[in-house]
C-alpha positions as CSV (number, residue, x, y, z in Angstrom):
1,M,-5.7,7.2,12.2
2,R,-2.7,9.0,13.8
3,S,-0.7,5.8,14.1
4,I,-1.4,5.0,10.5
5,Y,-0.2,8.5,9.5
6,R,2.9,8.2,11.8
7,A,3.9,4.8,10.4
8,T,3.4,6.0,6.8
9,A,5.4,9.2,7.6
10,I,8.3,7.2,9.0
11,L,8.4,4.9,5.9
12,S,7.8,8.0,3.6
13,G,10.9,9.7,5.1
14,S,13.1,6.8,4.2
15,S,11.5,6.5,0.8
16,I,12.3,10.1,-0.1
17,I,16.0,9.2,0.3
18,N,15.4,6.0,-1.6
19,I,13.7,7.8,-4.5
20,V,16.5,10.4,-4.8
21,V,19.2,7.7,-4.8
22,S,17.2,5.6,-7.2
23,L,16.8,8.5,-9.6
24,I,20.6,9.1,-9.5
25,T,21.2,5.4,-10.1
26,A,18.7,5.3,-13.0
27,K,20.2,8.3,-14.6
28,V,23.7,6.8,-14.5
29,M,22.5,3.4,-15.7
30,A,20.5,4.9,-18.6
31,L,23.5,7.0,-19.8
32,C,26.0,4.2,-19.5
33,L,23.9,1.3,-20.7
34,Q,21.4,2.9,-23.2
35,P,17.9,1.4,-23.7
36,A,19.1,-2.1,-24.6
37,G,21.6,-2.4,-21.8
38,Y,19.2,-0.9,-19.3
39,G,16.6,-3.4,-20.4
40,Y,19.2,-6.3,-19.9
41,Y,19.8,-4.9,-16.3
42,G,16.1,-5.0,-15.7
43,L,15.8,-8.6,-17.0
44,L,18.4,-9.8,-14.6
45,Q,16.8,-8.0,-11.6
46,N,13.4,-9.4,-12.5
47,F,14.8,-12.9,-12.9
48,V,16.3,-12.7,-9.4
49,V,13.1,-11.4,-7.9
50,L,11.0,-14.0,-9.7
51,T,13.1,-17.0,-8.7
52,S,13.4,-15.7,-5.1
53,L,9.6,-15.6,-5.0
54,M,9.5,-19.3,-5.9
55,A,12.4,-20.3,-3.6
56,G,11.0,-18.3,-0.7
57,V,7.6,-20.2,-0.8
58,G,5.9,-17.3,0.9
59,M,7.8,-17.6,4.2
60,A,8.3,-13.8,4.7
61,T,4.6,-13.1,4.4
62,G,3.7,-16.3,6.3
63,I,5.8,-15.1,9.3
64,V,3.8,-11.9,9.4
65,R,0.4,-13.6,8.9
66,L,1.1,-16.3,11.6
67,G,3.3,-14.3,13.9
68,A,2.0,-10.7,14.1
69,A,-0.6,-11.5,16.7
70,A,1.9,-13.6,18.7
71,A,4.5,-10.9,18.6
72,S,2.1,-8.2,19.7
73,Q,0.9,-10.4,22.6
74,G,4.5,-11.4,23.7
75,D,4.0,-15.1,22.8
76,Q,7.7,-15.8,22.3
77,L,7.3,-19.5,21.8
78,V,5.2,-19.1,18.6
79,I,7.4,-16.4,17.0
80,V,10.7,-18.3,17.8
81,A,9.3,-21.5,16.4
82,L,8.3,-19.7,13.2
83,R,11.8,-18.1,12.9
84,R,13.6,-21.5,13.3
85,A,11.2,-23.2,10.9
86,S,11.7,-20.5,8.3
87,W,15.5,-21.1,8.3
88,L,15.1,-24.8,8.1
89,I,12.8,-24.5,5.0
90,Y,15.3,-22.0,3.6
91,A,18.1,-24.5,3.8
92,G,16.2,-27.1,1.9
93,M,14.8,-24.7,-0.7
94,S,18.3,-23.3,-1.3
95,V,19.7,-26.6,-2.4
96,L,16.7,-27.4,-4.6
97,A,16.7,-23.9,-6.2
98,F,20.4,-24.0,-7.0
99,L,20.1,-27.5,-8.6
100,I,17.2,-26.4,-10.8
101,L,19.0,-23.3,-12.0
102,A,22.2,-25.3,-12.8
103,I,20.4,-28.1,-14.6
104,F,18.1,-25.9,-16.7
105,R,20.4,-23.0,-17.2
106,A,20.4,-23.1,-21.0
107,R,16.6,-23.2,-21.3
108,L,16.1,-20.5,-18.6
109,S,18.6,-18.3,-20.4
110,Q,16.7,-18.7,-23.7
111,W,13.4,-17.8,-22.0
112,A,14.5,-15.0,-19.7
113,L,17.3,-13.4,-21.7
114,G,16.5,-14.3,-25.2
115,S,19.6,-16.5,-25.9
116,E,21.4,-19.6,-24.5
117,T,24.7,-17.7,-24.5
118,H,23.8,-16.4,-21.0
119,A,23.6,-19.8,-19.4
120,N,26.5,-19.3,-17.0
121,T,24.9,-16.0,-15.9
122,I,21.8,-17.9,-14.8
123,V,23.9,-20.0,-12.5
124,I,25.6,-16.9,-11.1
125,L,22.2,-15.3,-10.4
126,A,21.6,-18.1,-7.9
127,V,23.7,-16.2,-5.4
128,P,21.6,-13.0,-5.3
129,M,18.5,-15.1,-5.6
130,L,19.3,-17.0,-2.3
131,L,20.5,-13.8,-0.6
132,T,17.2,-12.1,-1.6
133,V,15.2,-15.0,0.0
134,A,17.3,-14.7,3.2
135,R,16.7,-10.9,3.2
136,N,13.0,-11.4,2.8
137,I,12.8,-13.8,5.8
138,Q,14.6,-11.2,8.0
139,M,12.3,-8.5,6.7
140,G,9.3,-10.7,7.6
141,I,10.6,-11.2,11.1
142,L,11.0,-7.4,11.6
143,N,7.6,-6.9,10.1
144,A,6.0,-9.4,12.4
145,Y,7.3,-7.4,15.4
146,H,5.9,-4.3,13.5
147,D,9.3,-2.6,13.9
148,V,8.6,0.2,11.4
149,K,11.7,2.3,12.3
150,A,14.1,-0.6,11.7
151,L,12.4,-1.4,8.4
152,A,12.7,2.2,7.3
153,K,16.4,2.3,8.2
154,C,17.0,-1.0,6.3
155,A,15.4,0.5,3.2
156,I,17.6,3.6,3.4
157,F,20.9,1.7,3.9
158,C,20.0,-0.9,1.3
159,T,19.4,1.8,-1.3
160,V,22.4,3.9,-0.5
161,F,24.9,1.0,-0.1
162,G,23.4,-0.7,-3.1
163,A,23.9,2.3,-5.3
164,S,27.4,2.8,-3.9
165,T,28.4,-0.6,-5.2
166,S,26.4,-1.0,-8.4
167,I,27.1,2.4,-9.9
168,P,31.0,2.1,-9.8
169,L,30.8,-1.4,-11.2
170,V,28.7,-0.2,-14.2
171,L,30.9,2.9,-14.7
172,L,34.0,0.8,-14.6
173,W,32.9,-2.2,-16.8
174,G,29.8,-1.0,-18.6
175,V,27.5,-3.8,-19.7
176,K,30.0,-6.4,-18.2
177,G,29.5,-4.8,-14.8
178,I,25.7,-5.5,-14.7
179,V,26.0,-9.1,-13.4
180,P,28.5,-8.1,-10.6
181,A,26.2,-5.2,-9.7
182,V,23.2,-7.5,-9.3
183,V,25.2,-9.8,-7.1
184,A,26.6,-7.0,-5.0
185,D,23.1,-5.6,-4.4
186,G,22.0,-9.0,-3.1
187,I,25.0,-9.1,-0.7
188,V,24.4,-5.6,0.6
189,S,20.7,-6.0,1.2
190,C,21.0,-9.3,3.0
191,A,23.8,-7.9,5.3
192,V,21.8,-4.8,6.1
193,Y,18.7,-6.7,7.2
194,R,20.8,-9.2,9.2
195,H,22.4,-6.3,11.1
196,F,19.1,-4.6,12.0
197,L,17.5,-7.9,12.9
198,R,20.3,-8.6,15.4
199,T,20.2,-5.1,16.9
200,S,16.4,-4.4,16.8
201,V,14.9,-7.7,17.9
202,D,15.8,-9.6,21.0
203,P,18.1,-12.6,20.3
204,V,16.5,-16.0,20.3
205,V,17.0,-17.6,23.7
206,M,14.2,-20.0,23.9
207,R,14.6,-23.5,22.3
208,P,11.2,-24.8,21.2
209,A,10.7,-28.5,21.0
210,F,11.2,-30.1,17.6
211,S,7.5,-30.8,17.4
212,E,6.8,-27.1,17.8
213,T,9.3,-26.2,15.1
214,A,7.9,-28.9,12.8
215,K,4.4,-27.6,13.4
216,A,5.5,-24.1,12.6
217,A,7.2,-25.3,9.4
218,W,4.1,-27.1,8.3
219,S,2.0,-24.0,9.0
220,L,4.4,-21.8,6.9
221,L,4.4,-24.3,4.0
222,R,0.6,-24.7,4.2
223,F,0.2,-21.0,3.9
224,G,3.2,-20.4,1.7
225,G,2.3,-22.9,-1.0
226,P,-1.0,-21.4,-2.2
227,F,0.4,-17.9,-1.5
228,T,3.4,-18.5,-3.7
229,A,1.2,-19.9,-6.5
230,S,-0.9,-16.8,-6.1
231,M,2.1,-14.5,-6.3
232,L,3.4,-16.3,-9.4
233,L,0.1,-15.7,-11.1
234,G,-0.1,-12.1,-10.1
235,T,3.3,-10.5,-9.3
236,G,5.1,-13.3,-11.2
237,V,3.3,-12.4,-14.4
238,Q,4.3,-8.8,-14.0
239,L,7.9,-9.8,-13.4
240,A,7.9,-12.0,-16.5
241,L,6.4,-9.3,-18.7
242,P,9.8,-7.8,-19.7
243,M,10.8,-11.2,-21.0
244,F,7.5,-11.3,-23.0
245,V,8.4,-7.8,-24.3
246,L,11.9,-9.0,-25.3
247,H,10.5,-11.7,-27.5
248,M,7.6,-9.6,-29.0
249,L,9.2,-6.1,-29.4
250,G,12.9,-6.4,-28.9
251,A,15.7,-5.4,-26.5
252,D,15.1,-1.6,-26.8
253,S,11.5,-1.9,-25.9
254,V,12.4,-3.8,-22.8
255,G,14.5,-0.7,-21.8
256,Y,11.5,1.6,-22.4
257,Y,9.2,-0.7,-20.5
258,R,11.7,-1.0,-17.6
259,A,12.1,2.7,-17.4
260,A,8.4,3.4,-17.3
261,T,7.8,0.7,-14.7
262,A,10.7,2.1,-12.5
263,I,9.0,5.5,-12.4
264,S,5.4,4.2,-11.9
265,V,6.6,2.0,-9.0
266,G,9.3,4.1,-7.6
267,Y,7.6,7.5,-7.1
268,L,5.0,5.8,-4.7
269,G,7.4,3.2,-3.4
270,F,6.9,4.5,0.2
271,L,3.2,3.7,-0.1
272,V,3.9,0.1,-1.3
273,T,6.2,-0.3,1.7
274,A,3.7,1.1,4.1
275,M,0.9,-1.2,2.8
276,G,3.1,-4.3,3.4
277,Q,4.9,-3.3,6.5
278,D,2.2,-1.3,8.4
279,Y,-1.2,-2.0,7.0
280,Y,-1.0,-5.7,6.5
281,P,0.1,-6.5,10.1
282,R,-2.7,-4.3,11.3
283,A,-5.2,-6.1,9.1
284,S,-3.9,-9.5,10.2
285,A,-4.3,-8.5,13.9
286,V,-8.0,-7.7,13.4
287,S,-8.9,-10.2,10.7
288,S,-11.5,-11.9,12.8
289,Q,-13.3,-8.7,13.6
290,P,-15.3,-7.7,10.5
291,A,-16.5,-4.3,11.8
292,V,-13.0,-3.3,12.9
293,L,-11.5,-4.5,9.6
294,V,-14.1,-2.5,7.5
295,R,-13.1,0.6,9.4
296,L,-9.4,-0.1,8.9
297,I,-9.9,-0.6,5.2
298,N,-11.7,2.7,4.8
299,E,-9.1,4.5,6.9
300,Q,-6.2,3.1,4.8
301,H,-8.0,3.8,1.5
302,R,-8.7,7.4,2.6
303,L,-5.0,7.9,3.4
304,V,-4.0,6.2,0.1
305,M,-6.3,8.5,-1.9
306,L,-5.1,11.6,-0.1
307,V,-1.5,10.8,-1.0
308,V,-1.9,9.0,-4.4
309,V,-4.2,11.2,-6.3
310,P,-2.1,14.4,-6.1
311,M,1.1,12.5,-6.8
312,I,-0.3,10.7,-9.8
313,L,-1.7,13.9,-11.3
314,G,1.5,15.8,-10.7
315,T,3.7,13.0,-12.2
316,L,1.3,12.7,-15.1
317,A,1.6,16.5,-15.7
318,L,5.4,16.3,-15.9
319,V,5.8,13.1,-17.9
320,P,7.1,14.9,-21.1
321,Y,9.8,16.6,-19.0
322,L,10.4,13.8,-16.4
323,V,11.4,11.0,-18.8
324,P,14.4,12.8,-20.5
325,L,15.4,14.3,-17.1
326,V,15.5,11.0,-15.3
327,Y,16.9,9.0,-18.2
328,S,17.8,10.6,-21.5
329,V,16.2,11.7,-24.8
330,K,16.8,8.2,-26.1
331,F,14.1,7.0,-23.7
332,A,11.4,9.3,-25.2
333,H,9.1,6.3,-26.1
334,T,8.9,5.5,-22.3
335,A,6.3,8.3,-22.0
336,E,3.9,6.4,-24.3
337,I,3.8,3.6,-21.7
338,L,4.1,5.6,-18.5
339,E,1.0,7.8,-18.9
340,W,-1.3,4.9,-19.1
341,Q,0.5,3.1,-16.2
342,L,0.0,6.2,-14.0
343,I,-3.8,6.1,-14.5
344,G,-3.7,2.4,-13.7
345,D,-1.9,3.2,-10.4
346,L,-5.2,4.7,-9.1
347,F,-7.0,1.4,-9.4
348,K,-3.9,-0.5,-8.3
349,F,-3.5,1.2,-4.9
350,S,-7.2,1.3,-4.3
351,S,-7.5,-2.4,-5.0
352,W,-4.5,-3.2,-2.7
353,T,-6.3,-1.9,0.3
354,M,-8.9,-4.6,-0.3
355,S,-6.5,-7.4,-1.4
356,Y,-4.3,-7.1,1.7
357,A,-7.5,-7.4,3.8
358,I,-8.5,-10.5,1.8
359,L,-5.1,-12.1,2.5
360,A,-5.3,-11.2,6.2
361,R,-8.9,-12.5,6.7
362,C,-9.3,-15.3,4.2
363,G,-5.7,-16.6,4.0
364,S,-4.0,-17.8,0.9
365,S,-6.9,-19.7,-0.8
366,K,-9.1,-16.8,-1.8
367,F,-6.0,-14.6,-2.3
368,F,-5.0,-17.2,-4.9
369,V,-8.2,-16.5,-6.8
370,T,-7.5,-12.7,-6.8
371,E,-4.0,-13.2,-8.1
372,L,-5.2,-15.7,-10.7
373,I,-7.5,-13.0,-12.0
374,S,-4.7,-10.5,-11.8
375,G,-2.3,-12.6,-13.7
376,V,-4.7,-13.6,-16.5
377,A,-5.9,-10.0,-16.8
378,M,-2.4,-8.6,-17.0
379,F,-1.1,-11.1,-19.5
380,G,-4.2,-11.1,-21.7
381,S,-4.6,-7.3,-21.7
382,T,-0.9,-6.7,-22.4
383,W,-0.9,-9.2,-25.2
384,L,-3.9,-7.6,-26.8
385,G,-2.6,-4.1,-26.2
386,V,0.7,-4.9,-27.9
387,R,-1.0,-6.6,-30.8
388,W,-3.4,-3.7,-31.4
389,F,-1.4,-0.7,-30.3
390,G,2.3,-1.7,-30.2
391,L,4.5,-0.2,-27.5
392,P,1.8,2.1,-26.0
393,G,-0.3,-1.1,-25.6
394,L,2.0,-2.1,-22.7
395,G,0.6,0.8,-20.6
396,M,-3.0,0.4,-21.8
397,G,-2.8,-3.3,-20.8
398,F,-1.6,-2.3,-17.4
399,L,-4.6,0.0,-16.9
400,A,-7.1,-2.5,-18.2
401,A,-5.7,-5.3,-15.9
402,Y,-6.1,-3.2,-12.8
403,V,-9.6,-2.1,-13.6
404,I,-10.5,-5.8,-13.8
405,Y,-8.5,-6.6,-10.7
406,Y,-10.3,-3.8,-8.8
407,I,-13.7,-5.3,-9.6
408,A,-12.6,-8.8,-8.6
409,V,-11.2,-7.9,-5.2
410,W,-14.3,-5.7,-4.5
411,L,-16.6,-8.6,-5.1
412,I,-14.6,-11.0,-3.0
413,I,-14.1,-8.7,0.0
414,C,-17.7,-7.8,0.1
415,R,-18.6,-11.5,0.5
416,E,-16.4,-11.5,3.6
417,V,-17.1,-8.2,5.4
418,P,-19.8,-5.6,5.0
419,L,-17.5,-3.1,3.2
420,V,-19.0,0.1,2.0
421,W,-16.8,3.0,0.9
422,T,-17.3,6.2,2.8
423,A,-18.5,9.3,0.8
424,S,-15.0,10.9,0.9
425,N,-13.4,7.7,-0.5
426,K,-15.9,7.6,-3.4
427,K,-15.4,11.3,-4.1
428,M,-11.5,11.1,-4.1
429,M,-11.4,8.1,-6.3
430,L,-13.8,9.5,-8.8
431,T,-12.0,12.9,-8.8
432,G,-8.6,11.2,-9.4
433,V,-9.9,9.0,-12.3
434,V,-11.7,11.9,-14.1
435,A,-8.8,14.3,-13.7
436,A,-6.2,11.7,-14.9
437,F,-8.2,11.0,-18.0
438,V,-8.7,14.7,-18.8
439,I,-4.9,15.2,-18.7
440,R,-4.3,12.1,-20.8
441,V,-6.8,13.1,-23.6
442,L,-5.9,16.8,-23.8
443,P,-3.1,16.3,-26.4
444,A,-5.7,14.9,-28.8
445,T,-7.9,18.0,-28.5
446,P,-7.5,21.7,-29.7
447,M,-6.2,22.4,-26.1
448,A,-3.1,20.3,-26.6
449,H,-0.8,23.3,-26.0
450,F,-2.4,23.8,-22.6
451,R,-1.9,20.2,-21.4
452,T,0.8,20.9,-18.8
453,P,-0.7,24.1,-17.3
454,V,-4.1,22.5,-17.0
455,A,-2.6,19.4,-15.5
456,L,-0.7,21.4,-12.9
457,V,-3.8,23.4,-12.0
458,L,-5.7,20.1,-11.4
459,T,-2.8,18.8,-9.3
460,L,-2.8,21.9,-7.1
461,A,-6.6,21.9,-6.9
462,V,-6.5,18.3,-5.5
463,G,-3.1,18.4,-3.7
464,I,-3.5,21.5,-1.5
465,P,-6.7,20.3,0.2
466,S,-5.2,16.8,0.6
467,A,-2.1,18.1,2.2
468,L,-4.1,20.3,4.6
469,T,-6.3,17.4,5.5
470,I,-3.4,15.1,6.3
471,W,-1.7,17.8,8.4
472,R,-4.9,18.6,10.3
473,E,-5.7,15.0,11.1
474,L,-2.1,14.2,12.0
475,M,-2.1,17.0,14.5
476,T,-5.6,16.4,16.0
477,A,-6.1,12.6,15.8
478,K,-5.9,10.6,19.0
479,E,-3.2,8.0,19.4
480,P,-4.7,4.5,19.7
481,S,-3.3,1.8,21.8
482,T,-0.4,-0.2,20.3
483,R,-2.5,-3.3,20.1
484,Y,-6.1,-3.7,18.9
485,D,-8.4,-4.5,21.8
486,S,-11.5,-6.2,20.4
487,D,-14.3,-4.8,22.6
488,Q,-12.8,-1.3,22.9
489,T,-12.3,-1.0,19.1
490,I,-15.7,-2.3,18.2
491,N,-17.3,0.1,20.7
492,T,-15.4,2.9,19.1
493,V,-16.6,1.9,15.6
494,A,-20.2,1.8,16.9
495,T,-20.0,5.2,18.4
496,N,-18.6,6.7,15.1
């Protein structure tokens, strides 16, 4: 457990800086751009991430999935072949992606931005899109080596330097500075990861045979194809939702939705990073050992609950004050979405401890099933939520989608490994869900005026024991070896 806490602490330290800088950036953008302009900024960013997801064909995750064990065992031939193969694929996909954006720019502009007048902007966005793919490949290489410190530093520098370029551009040109800001952010992030990759990882000195590189490329594509399809159905749907909101509710609603999502993702961003950059490599390394994997899932879930439950309750308690503070009073409708999203975060992070294990153990085929369920649930529940409840339905749909997703990944992982939640995991999850719903329904009861005090008391009642538990276990837990040893770990599980 101690190494999990340590890695999470390192990534959390960097995320505190990231959160502070992101809050400053959000405040400036909200004041300068207003809800409609802020929504447009979010649409451009989501378009870049969505297209980079397709152009990247899962290479970053594939490098971790296929190279984590080789890197930990010092098998340089495998990891070098994967690195070379990823850049060859990148070169081919870059040409293809640029041509698609250029040819279909008018239709893409209509779909993503609501009008064909932004067709030239779509072509310009090819630059940050390709830079994002390159950054993700470099991130994947660092992640395969499990270089947590370098990844944390990258996150800090990307956020700080990105804000240092995007804020002045928006302050200087207003809405016209949004596109240059998105391009500048892509340049900065790619340059930062390139620097740390060159300084943190030994340079490539081996030259694998072409057959080895071709084999690695085929392995990446064989993994990345289904994985990309999976992500398009899951993450891709979520990235496309602002465009759906644009066509159903209008530009201002996109701004409200973007603002709510930024908070619901940003305040626990360090945990998202830790899951992908620490937990996933660990799960990949022990994917063939069911008993070890079950223990790892329970350990990760326990840590997630200890951190997530108090933070969600605290954020939920302060939503009425947090939204105008972070943005402005013009974003008041954001709270209607955010409160439901925060409750959904409980199910989201709990389910992710299982979905990462599914990806590590089963590969991309069964992961495709989970993401298909996620995408269908997210789109269907959001559509119904908006039709029935209007703007608040965006948050309700988010909650409903992750409840469905949680059930789906639980059923799938239990067919692969004998997963049973520990008593503490069950207790923390139940406590978090009940407390969150109590806070949410209080405004509809005679105790509406006591909503914030009650919410803060519940936060402290959960948060203080959680903080003490984390501190005690961090100080007393034994440091495991840097690499999982099959027999030793299984014996440890058996004795516990």
